[in-house]
Wavefront OBJ file of the C-alpha trace (Angstrom):
o trace
v 26.108 19.306 -0.808
v 24.151 16.716 -2.737
v 21.001 15.507 -0.980
v 20.783 11.666 -0.754
v 18.066 10.279 -3.063
v 15.401 8.073 -1.458
v 12.866 6.074 -3.440
v 9.698 5.385 -1.471
v 7.437 2.606 -2.785
v 4.008 2.184 -1.322
v 0.609 1.573 -2.896
v -1.110 3.419 -0.067
v -1.187 7.088 -1.178
v -1.748 8.414 2.361
v 1.316 6.589 3.675
v 3.312 7.558 0.616
v 2.598 11.282 1.023
v 3.221 11.126 4.799
v 6.588 9.510 4.264
v 7.541 11.839 1.456
v 6.758 14.907 3.558
v 8.741 13.595 6.542
v 11.781 12.729 4.348
v 11.742 16.047 2.562
v 11.582 17.832 5.891
v 14.691 15.858 6.937
v 16.530 17.159 3.821
v 16.328 14.168 1.507
v 15.564 14.226 -2.220
v 12.437 11.992 -2.467
v 11.062 10.018 -5.420
v 7.887 7.944 -5.142
v 6.307 4.891 -6.817
v 2.918 3.390 -6.231
v 3.145 0.112 -8.078
v 5.542 -2.431 -9.522
v 5.941 -0.724 -12.886
v 6.745 2.672 -11.344
v 9.151 0.993 -8.848
v 11.041 -0.777 -11.675
v 11.305 2.350 -13.799
v 12.361 4.622 -10.923
v 14.873 2.204 -9.453
v 16.883 2.161 -12.663
v 16.251 5.786 -13.703
v 17.252 7.611 -10.543
v 19.665 5.129 -8.941
v 18.609 5.908 -5.376
v 20.901 5.980 -2.314
v 18.172 4.200 -0.379
v 14.862 2.460 -1.085
v 11.961 2.394 1.438
v 9.685 -0.404 0.282
v 6.298 -1.527 1.596
v 6.584 -5.345 1.722
v 3.144 -5.696 0.111
v 2.891 -3.890 -3.182
v -0.753 -4.320 -4.123
v -1.213 -8.085 -4.448
v 2.481 -8.737 -4.972
v 5.312 -9.439 -2.493
v 7.626 -6.473 -2.976
v 10.603 -8.495 -1.772
v 10.144 -10.708 -4.885
v 9.854 -7.623 -7.065
v 13.056 -6.301 -5.561
v 14.818 -9.643 -6.087
v 13.775 -9.524 -9.737
v 15.290 -6.070 -10.061
v 18.541 -7.372 -8.614
v 18.625 -10.105 -11.231
v 18.090 -7.439 -13.901
v 21.095 -5.426 -12.707
v 19.937 -3.128 -9.920
v 22.917 -2.568 -7.555
v 22.343 -4.966 -4.645
v 24.327 -2.579 -2.383
v 21.581 0.058 -2.487
v 20.183 -0.228 1.052
v 16.509 -1.129 1.473
v 14.229 -0.533 4.406
v 11.255 -2.894 4.171
v 8.078 -1.723 5.880
v 5.408 -4.125 6.977
v 2.329 -4.227 9.204
v 3.325 -7.861 9.855
v 6.270 -6.733 12.062
v 3.882 -5.889 14.877
v 4.674 -8.243 17.768
v 8.028 -9.236 16.253
v 11.307 -7.470 16.693
v 12.357 -5.066 13.984
v 15.712 -5.704 12.321
v 18.244 -3.004 11.946
v 21.134 -2.526 9.534
v 24.593 -3.356 10.576
v 27.935 -3.189 8.825
v 27.856 -5.328 5.721
v 24.079 -5.606 5.530
v 22.046 -3.359 3.289
v 18.545 -3.973 4.476
v 16.315 -3.775 7.513
v 12.697 -4.433 8.400
v 10.522 -1.885 10.206
v 6.915 -1.438 11.196
v 4.829 0.420 8.707
v 3.616 2.619 11.605
v 7.179 3.685 12.215
v 8.596 5.830 14.938
v 9.985 8.881 13.108
v 13.181 9.222 15.098
v 14.058 5.536 14.851
v 13.450 5.542 11.130
v 15.597 8.649 10.793
v 18.468 6.967 12.655
v 18.183 3.899 10.439
v 18.088 5.939 7.281
v 21.164 7.895 8.358
v 23.025 4.668 9.280
v 22.191 2.921 5.988
v 22.912 5.900 3.737
v 26.266 6.528 5.430
v 27.321 2.893 5.901
v 30.176 1.642 3.768
v 28.938 -0.598 1.002
v 32.037 -2.690 0.202
v 32.735 -4.141 -3.227
l 1 2 3 4 5 6 7 8 9 10 11 12 13 14 15 16 17 18 19 20 21 22 23 24 25 26 27 28 29 30 31 32 33 34 35 36 37 38 39 40 41 42 43 44 45 46 47 48 49 50 51 52 53 54 55 56 57 58 59 60 61 62 63 64 65 66 67 68 69 70 71 72 73 74 75 76 77 78 79 80 81 82 83 84 85 86 87 88 89 90 91 92 93 94 95 96 97 98 99 100 101 102 103 104 105 106 107 108 109 110 111 112 113 114 115 116 117 118 119 120 121 122 123 124 125 126 127
């Protein structure tokens, strides 16, 4: 069985390593990027099954970087979980059929994140 490929993008190395360890323990094939350049290269090179993306990538808004990748040909059906400290105090959003993104707290609850990853990786992606 082929392990789903997850690309984790976060400029905070401690968070990146914590996330990588958790995902590998769960059985995913994990790739990492710490900045815009690495994110752009990895997104096209590995064609991930899911992207976990810190909403702030250094001094750049990662959602804008992601949108730029879409205009350059990245498959918009690749699901994305955006992580943000700004979600605190606001409800998280979860994927649902037909949507390929969600927003979660950066200080995530492991089991909730695992359920969301499983849902997004297995969800039908349409045409």
